[in-house]
Every structure is written in C-alpha cells, then in structure tokens.
C-alpha positions as a Markdown table, in Angstrom:
| # | Residue | x | y | z |
|---|---|---|---|---|
| 1 | Met | 0.0 | 0.0 | 0.0 |
| 2 | Ala | 2.7 | 2.4 | 1.0 |
| 3 | Glu | 4.8 | 1.6 | -2.0 |
| 4 | Gly | 1.8 | 2.2 | -4.3 |
| 5 | Ala | 1.2 | 5.6 | -2.7 |
| 6 | Arg | 4.8 | 6.5 | -3.2 |
| 7 | Asp | 4.6 | 5.5 | -6.9 |
| 8 | Arg | 1.4 | 7.6 | -7.4 |
| 9 | Ser | 3.1 | 10.6 | -5.7 |
| 10 | Leu | 6.2 | 10.2 | -7.9 |
| 11 | Glu | 4.0 | 9.9 | -11.0 |
| 12 | Arg | 2.1 | 13.1 | -10.0 |
| 13 | Arg | 5.3 | 15.1 | -9.4 |
| 14 | Gln | 6.7 | 13.9 | -12.8 |
| 15 | Arg | 3.4 | 14.8 | -14.5 |
| 16 | Gly | 3.5 | 18.2 | -12.9 |
| 17 | Gln | 7.0 | 18.9 | -14.1 |
| 18 | Arg | 6.0 | 17.8 | -17.6 |
| 19 | Ile | 3.2 | 20.3 | -17.6 |
| 20 | Leu | 5.5 | 23.0 | -16.4 |
| 21 | Asp | 8.0 | 22.1 | -19.1 |
| 22 | Ala | 5.3 | 22.4 | -21.7 |
| 23 | Ala | 4.1 | 25.7 | -20.3 |
| 24 | Ala | 7.6 | 27.1 | -20.4 |
| 25 | Glu | 8.1 | 26.1 | -24.1 |
| 26 | Leu | 4.8 | 27.6 | -25.2 |
| 27 | Ile | 5.1 | 30.9 | -23.4 |
| 28 | Leu | 8.5 | 31.5 | -24.9 |
| 29 | Arg | 7.1 | 30.5 | -28.4 |
| 30 | Trp | 3.8 | 32.3 | -28.3 |
| 31 | Gly | 3.7 | 34.5 | -25.2 |
| 32 | Tyr | 1.6 | 34.2 | -22.1 |
| 33 | Asp | -1.5 | 35.9 | -23.5 |
| 34 | Lys | -1.7 | 33.5 | -26.5 |
| 35 | Thr | -0.9 | 30.3 | -24.5 |
| 36 | Thr | -4.0 | 28.4 | -23.3 |
| 37 | Leu | -4.3 | 25.5 | -21.0 |
| 38 | Asp | -5.5 | 23.5 | -23.9 |
| 39 | Asp | -2.2 | 24.2 | -25.7 |
| 40 | Val | -0.3 | 23.2 | -22.6 |
| 41 | Ala | -2.3 | 20.0 | -22.1 |
| 42 | Arg | -1.8 | 19.0 | -25.7 |
| 43 | Leu | 2.0 | 19.5 | -25.5 |
| 44 | Ala | 2.3 | 17.8 | -22.1 |
| 45 | Gly | 0.2 | 14.8 | -23.3 |
| 46 | Val | -2.5 | 15.3 | -20.6 |
| 47 | Ser | -6.0 | 16.5 | -20.5 |
| 48 | Lys | -7.0 | 20.0 | -19.5 |
| 49 | Gly | -8.8 | 18.5 | -16.5 |
| 50 | Thr | -5.5 | 16.9 | -15.4 |
| 51 | Ile | -3.9 | 20.3 | -15.3 |
| 52 | His | -6.7 | 21.6 | -13.0 |
| 53 | Leu | -5.9 | 18.7 | -10.7 |
| 54 | His | -2.5 | 20.4 | -10.1 |
| 55 | Trp | -3.4 | 24.1 | -10.5 |
| 56 | Lys | -6.7 | 25.9 | -10.4 |
| 57 | Asn | -6.0 | 28.3 | -13.3 |
| 58 | Arg | -3.5 | 29.4 | -15.9 |
| 59 | Glu | -2.2 | 32.2 | -13.7 |
| 60 | Arg | -1.3 | 29.9 | -10.9 |
| 61 | Leu | 0.4 | 27.5 | -13.3 |
| 62 | Phe | 2.6 | 30.2 | -14.7 |
| 63 | Leu | 3.4 | 31.6 | -11.2 |
| 64 | Val | 4.6 | 28.1 | -10.2 |
| 65 | Leu | 6.7 | 28.0 | -13.4 |
| 66 | Leu | 8.3 | 31.4 | -12.5 |
| 67 | Arg | 9.1 | 30.0 | -9.0 |
| 68 | Arg | 10.7 | 27.0 | -10.5 |
| 69 | Glu | 12.8 | 29.1 | -12.9 |
| 70 | Arg | 14.1 | 31.2 | -10.0 |
| 71 | Val | 15.1 | 28.2 | -8.0 |
| 72 | Gly | 17.0 | 26.9 | -11.0 |
| 73 | Leu | 18.7 | 30.2 | -11.6 |
| 74 | Leu | 19.8 | 30.7 | -8.0 |
| 75 | Ala | 21.1 | 27.1 | -7.7 |
| 76 | Glu | 23.2 | 27.6 | -10.8 |
| 77 | Val | 24.6 | 30.9 | -9.7 |
| 78 | Arg | 25.5 | 29.5 | -6.3 |
| 79 | Arg | 27.2 | 26.6 | -7.8 |
| 80 | Arg | 29.2 | 28.7 | -10.2 |
| 81 | Val | 30.2 | 31.2 | -7.5 |
| 82 | Val | 31.2 | 28.6 | -5.0 |
| 83 | Glu | 33.1 | 26.5 | -7.5 |
| 84 | Ser | 34.9 | 29.4 | -9.2 |
| 85 | Pro | 38.7 | 29.6 | -8.6 |
| 86 | Gln | 38.0 | 33.2 | -7.6 |
| 87 | Gln | 36.9 | 33.9 | -4.0 |
| 88 | Pro | 33.1 | 34.6 | -3.6 |
| 89 | Ser | 32.5 | 38.3 | -3.9 |
| 90 | Leu | 30.1 | 40.9 | -5.3 |
| 91 | His | 32.1 | 40.8 | -8.6 |
| 92 | Glu | 31.7 | 37.0 | -8.9 |
| 93 | Leu | 28.0 | 37.2 | -7.9 |
| 94 | Leu | 27.2 | 39.8 | -10.6 |
| 95 | Leu | 29.3 | 38.1 | -13.2 |
| 96 | His | 27.7 | 34.7 | -12.9 |
| 97 | Thr | 24.2 | 36.1 | -12.3 |
| 98 | Ala | 24.4 | 38.0 | -15.6 |
| 99 | Leu | 25.6 | 34.9 | -17.4 |
| 100 | Val | 23.1 | 32.5 | -15.9 |
| 101 | Tyr | 20.1 | 34.8 | -16.6 |
| 102 | Gln | 20.8 | 34.3 | -20.3 |
| 103 | Arg | 20.1 | 30.6 | -19.8 |
| 104 | His | 16.7 | 31.4 | -18.4 |
| 105 | Pro | 14.9 | 33.3 | -21.1 |
| 106 | Leu | 11.6 | 33.4 | -19.3 |
| 107 | Leu | 13.1 | 35.2 | -16.3 |
| 108 | Met | 15.0 | 37.5 | -18.6 |
| 109 | Ala | 11.6 | 38.4 | -20.2 |
| 110 | Val | 10.2 | 39.2 | -16.7 |
| 111 | Leu | 13.3 | 41.2 | -15.8 |
| 112 | Thr | 13.2 | 43.3 | -19.0 |
| 113 | Arg | 9.4 | 43.5 | -19.0 |
| 114 | Asp | 9.2 | 41.9 | -22.5 |
| 115 | Met | 5.4 | 42.2 | -23.0 |
| 116 | Asp | 5.5 | 39.9 | -26.1 |
| 117 | Val | 6.4 | 37.1 | -23.7 |
| 118 | Ile | 4.8 | 37.8 | -20.4 |
| 119 | Gly | 1.9 | 40.0 | -21.5 |
| 120 | Lys | -0.9 | 40.3 | -18.9 |
| 121 | Leu | 1.1 | 38.3 | -16.4 |
| 122 | Ala | 3.2 | 41.4 | -15.8 |
| 123 | Arg | 0.2 | 43.3 | -14.5 |
| 124 | Thr | -0.9 | 40.8 | -11.8 |
| 125 | Glu | -0.1 | 41.4 | -8.2 |
| 126 | Lys | 0.9 | 37.8 | -7.6 |
| 127 | Ala | 3.4 | 37.9 | -10.4 |
| 128 | Ala | 5.0 | 41.1 | -9.0 |
| 129 | Gln | 5.2 | 39.4 | -5.6 |
| 130 | Ala | 6.9 | 36.4 | -7.2 |
| 131 | Gly | 10.0 | 38.4 | -7.9 |
| 132 | Glu | 10.0 | 40.5 | -4.8 |
| 133 | Ala | 11.7 | 38.0 | -2.5 |
| 134 | Met | 14.7 | 37.7 | -4.7 |
| 135 | Arg | 15.1 | 41.5 | -5.0 |
| 136 | Ser | 14.6 | 41.8 | -1.2 |
| 137 | Asp | 17.3 | 39.3 | -0.5 |
| 138 | Phe | 19.7 | 41.1 | -2.7 |
| 139 | Val | 18.9 | 44.5 | -1.1 |
| 140 | Arg | 19.6 | 42.9 | 2.3 |
| 141 | Tyr | 22.9 | 41.6 | 0.9 |
| 142 | Leu | 23.9 | 45.2 | -0.2 |
| 143 | Glu | 22.8 | 46.5 | 3.3 |
| 144 | Val | 25.2 | 44.0 | 5.0 |
| 145 | Leu | 28.0 | 45.0 | 2.7 |
| 146 | His | 27.3 | 48.6 | 3.5 |
| 147 | Ala | 27.1 | 48.0 | 7.2 |
| 148 | Arg | 30.4 | 46.1 | 7.2 |
| 149 | Gly | 32.2 | 48.7 | 5.1 |
| 150 | Leu | 32.8 | 46.4 | 2.2 |
| 151 | Ile | 31.3 | 48.9 | -0.2 |
| 152 | Arg | 31.4 | 52.7 | -0.2 |
| 153 | Thr | 29.3 | 54.1 | 2.7 |
| 154 | Asp | 28.8 | 57.7 | 1.3 |
| 155 | Leu | 25.9 | 56.5 | -0.8 |
| 156 | Gly | 22.6 | 55.6 | 0.7 |
| 157 | Leu | 20.8 | 52.3 | 0.1 |
| 158 | Ala | 18.5 | 53.9 | -2.5 |
| 159 | Glu | 21.4 | 55.2 | -4.5 |
| 160 | Thr | 23.3 | 51.9 | -4.3 |
| 161 | Val | 20.3 | 49.9 | -5.4 |
| 162 | Gln | 19.6 | 52.4 | -8.2 |
| 163 | Leu | 23.2 | 52.1 | -9.4 |
| 164 | Val | 23.4 | 48.3 | -9.4 |
| 165 | Ser | 19.9 | 48.0 | -11.0 |
| 166 | Ser | 20.7 | 50.4 | -13.8 |
| 167 | Val | 23.9 | 48.7 | -14.8 |
| 168 | Phe | 22.5 | 45.2 | -14.5 |
| 169 | Leu | 19.4 | 46.0 | -16.5 |
| 170 | Gly | 21.5 | 47.8 | -19.1 |
| 171 | Phe | 23.4 | 44.5 | -19.6 |
| 172 | Phe | 20.2 | 43.0 | -21.2 |
| 173 | Leu | 18.7 | 46.1 | -22.8 |
| 174 | Ala | 21.7 | 47.7 | -24.4 |
| 175 | Pro | 23.0 | 45.1 | -27.0 |
| 176 | Pro | 20.2 | 45.6 | -29.6 |
| 177 | Leu | 20.9 | 49.4 | -29.5 |
| 178 | Val | 24.7 | 49.1 | -30.0 |
| 179 | Pro | 26.0 | 49.0 | -33.6 |
| 180 | Ala | 27.1 | 45.6 | -34.7 |
| 181 | Glu | 30.8 | 46.7 | -35.1 |
| 182 | Phe | 30.9 | 47.4 | -31.3 |
| 183 | Ala | 29.3 | 44.1 | -30.2 |
| 184 | Val | 31.2 | 42.0 | -27.7 |
| 185 | Ser | 30.7 | 38.5 | -26.3 |
| 186 | Asp | 28.3 | 37.9 | -23.5 |
| 187 | Glu | 31.2 | 36.9 | -21.2 |
| 188 | Thr | 32.9 | 40.3 | -21.9 |
| 189 | Arg | 29.8 | 42.2 | -21.2 |
| 190 | Ala | 29.3 | 40.3 | -18.0 |
| 191 | Gln | 32.8 | 41.1 | -16.9 |
| 192 | Leu | 32.3 | 44.8 | -17.8 |
| 193 | Leu | 29.1 | 44.8 | -15.7 |
| 194 | Ala | 30.7 | 43.3 | -12.7 |
| 195 | Glu | 33.8 | 45.6 | -12.9 |
| 196 | Thr | 31.7 | 48.7 | -13.4 |
| 197 | Val | 29.5 | 48.1 | -10.4 |
| 198 | Cys | 32.5 | 47.1 | -8.2 |
| 199 | Gln | 34.5 | 50.1 | -9.2 |
| 200 | Ala | 31.5 | 52.4 | -8.6 |
| 201 | Leu | 31.0 | 50.9 | -5.1 |
| 202 | Ala | 34.7 | 50.7 | -4.2 |
| 203 | Thr | 35.5 | 51.9 | -0.7 |
| 204 | Gly | 38.6 | 53.9 | -1.8 |
| 205 | Arg | 40.9 | 52.0 | 0.5 |
| 206 | Glu | 43.0 | 48.9 | 0.0 |
| 207 | Ser | 41.1 | 45.8 | 0.7 |
| 208 | Thr | 42.5 | 43.5 | 3.4 |
| 209 | Ser | 42.5 | 39.7 | 3.6 |
| 210 | Glu | 40.0 | 40.0 | 6.4 |
| 211 | Asp | 37.8 | 42.1 | 4.1 |
| 212 | Ala | 38.0 | 39.4 | 1.4 |
| 213 | Arg | 37.1 | 36.6 | 3.9 |
| 214 | Asp | 34.2 | 38.7 | 5.2 |
| 215 | Leu | 32.9 | 39.4 | 1.7 |
| 216 | Ala | 33.2 | 35.8 | 0.7 |
| 217 | Ala | 31.2 | 34.6 | 3.8 |
| 218 | Thr | 28.6 | 37.3 | 3.3 |
| 219 | Thr | 28.2 | 36.4 | -0.4 |
| 220 | Val | 27.8 | 32.7 | 0.2 |
| 221 | Ser | 25.4 | 33.4 | 3.1 |
| 222 | Tyr | 23.3 | 35.5 | 0.8 |
| 223 | Leu | 23.2 | 32.8 | -1.9 |
| 224 | Asp | 22.3 | 30.1 | 0.6 |
| 225 | Glu | 19.5 | 32.2 | 2.1 |
| 226 | Ser | 18.2 | 33.4 | -1.2 |
| 227 | Leu | 18.1 | 29.8 | -2.6 |
| 228 | Ser | 16.5 | 28.5 | 0.5 |
| 229 | Asn | 13.8 | 31.2 | 0.4 |
| 230 | Ala | 13.1 | 30.5 | -3.3 |
| 231 | Glu | 12.9 | 26.7 | -2.7 |
| 232 | Ala | 10.5 | 27.2 | 0.2 |
| 233 | Lys | 8.2 | 29.5 | -1.9 |
| 234 | Tyr | 8.3 | 27.1 | -4.8 |
| 235 | Arg | 7.4 | 24.1 | -2.7 |
| 236 | Ala | 4.6 | 26.1 | -1.0 |
| 237 | Leu | 3.0 | 27.1 | -4.3 |
| 238 | Leu | 3.6 | 23.7 | -5.8 |
| 239 | Gly | 2.0 | 22.1 | -2.8 |
| 240 | Ala | -1.0 | 24.4 | -2.9 |
| 241 | Gly | -2.0 | 22.8 | -6.2 |
| 242 | Glu | -1.6 | 19.2 | -5.0 |
C-alpha cells in the first residue's frame, strides 16, 4: 500500500514537471497571452482536467513556473560562485548572475518586461510578488556589505540599489541598441558589468585579507538564504495545487 502511494506521488510530481516544461516552451514561443491551458495540455500529453488537478487556473500554473525558474537560476549561480577559482565576492556574484540569466529566457523576459512574452502576467499582483523576494534578498545583501564597510558608505541604500539595478538591466537592454561593429561577447559584457559596479561601489581604501574573507562569507550566506527562500516559496506554491 505504502509503495503504491509513493509510486502515485512520484507519478504526480513527474506529470506536474512535464506540464511546467510544456508551459515554459509555449510561453516562450507564443507569449503568455496566447498560450492556453488546452495548448499546454496538448504538448504535455495530458487532459485539461488533469492540469486543473494540479493548479486551479492558468495564472497559478505560470506563477509556479516562475518560481521553478528562479530556483534553477539561483542554484546555478550559487554553484558557479562557490566552484569558481576566484573567491566569492560581489564581482563574482554579478558576473555569474548575468551569465546564468541568459540561460533562463523566461526570467529574462520578466526582468526586461518583455510584454510579447509575459503579457498580462506582468500586471498581476501575484506575479509582481513572485520576484519581490529575490530582490529583497539582494537588497539585504547590499545592506550588509554597506554596514560592514565592504562597499562605499557615502551612498545611501536607495542610490546603491539604483546604481546596481541600472547597470544590471542595461546589460540586457543595451545590446540591440549598440551598432554591430561594437558588439562584444556575453562573457565580456558580464565582466564589464561586474567591474563597473564594483569600481563604482569601491571603498577607496585597500582591501585586506579579512575584508576578502568577510565578503566571501557574506556572499555565500546571501546565496544560501536566497536559494532556501526560493525553494520554500516554490514548494509552498507547488503544494498548494496538489
């Protein structure tokens, strides 16, 4: 009996992931507004009623999808930062976040407000809340760096967040506007992004080995907390439909 229940639970989880995979493919192909549950069901090889067994409506399905994407992004960023030969730092965090975002086109569409992809989903309160936690975690990370004197302290939090956000968003928005003869690789742009932010937030004093250790510990702690929060929110939303 117990084994049968486990098998059914596993089958349900696998079916749910297949539905999410289908939704991700279709929203990138046609956009949220044009993607119906019938389309998702057809591609996933299930009935529309089966989708409703997991999630009550299309909006909830896509919110779960966004949560899953964020978990994947944060897990990959954490792995890259921790496994990098360079010590964890703000520079490494920005570098790898910029590179990994490009492997998550759905999240990139949300970040850049690509209405062809996310459409009406961008105007829902729940969708806005779905990305709030990740931003809040990063703001707290900047606050800790500021409090410990690991970035310049003459700028307030609002100015610091504005600076980082402007440079980071520009990484994704600028390329189509730059003439082809000035195009550079994604890796080069990511390096430029990280260097620009770090130079702009430099303390103006020589960094010590203690500063480097503190920065590394703070960066890994941020990644651990952010990933843990994202996983908890994903599980909560996933469980709400089961």
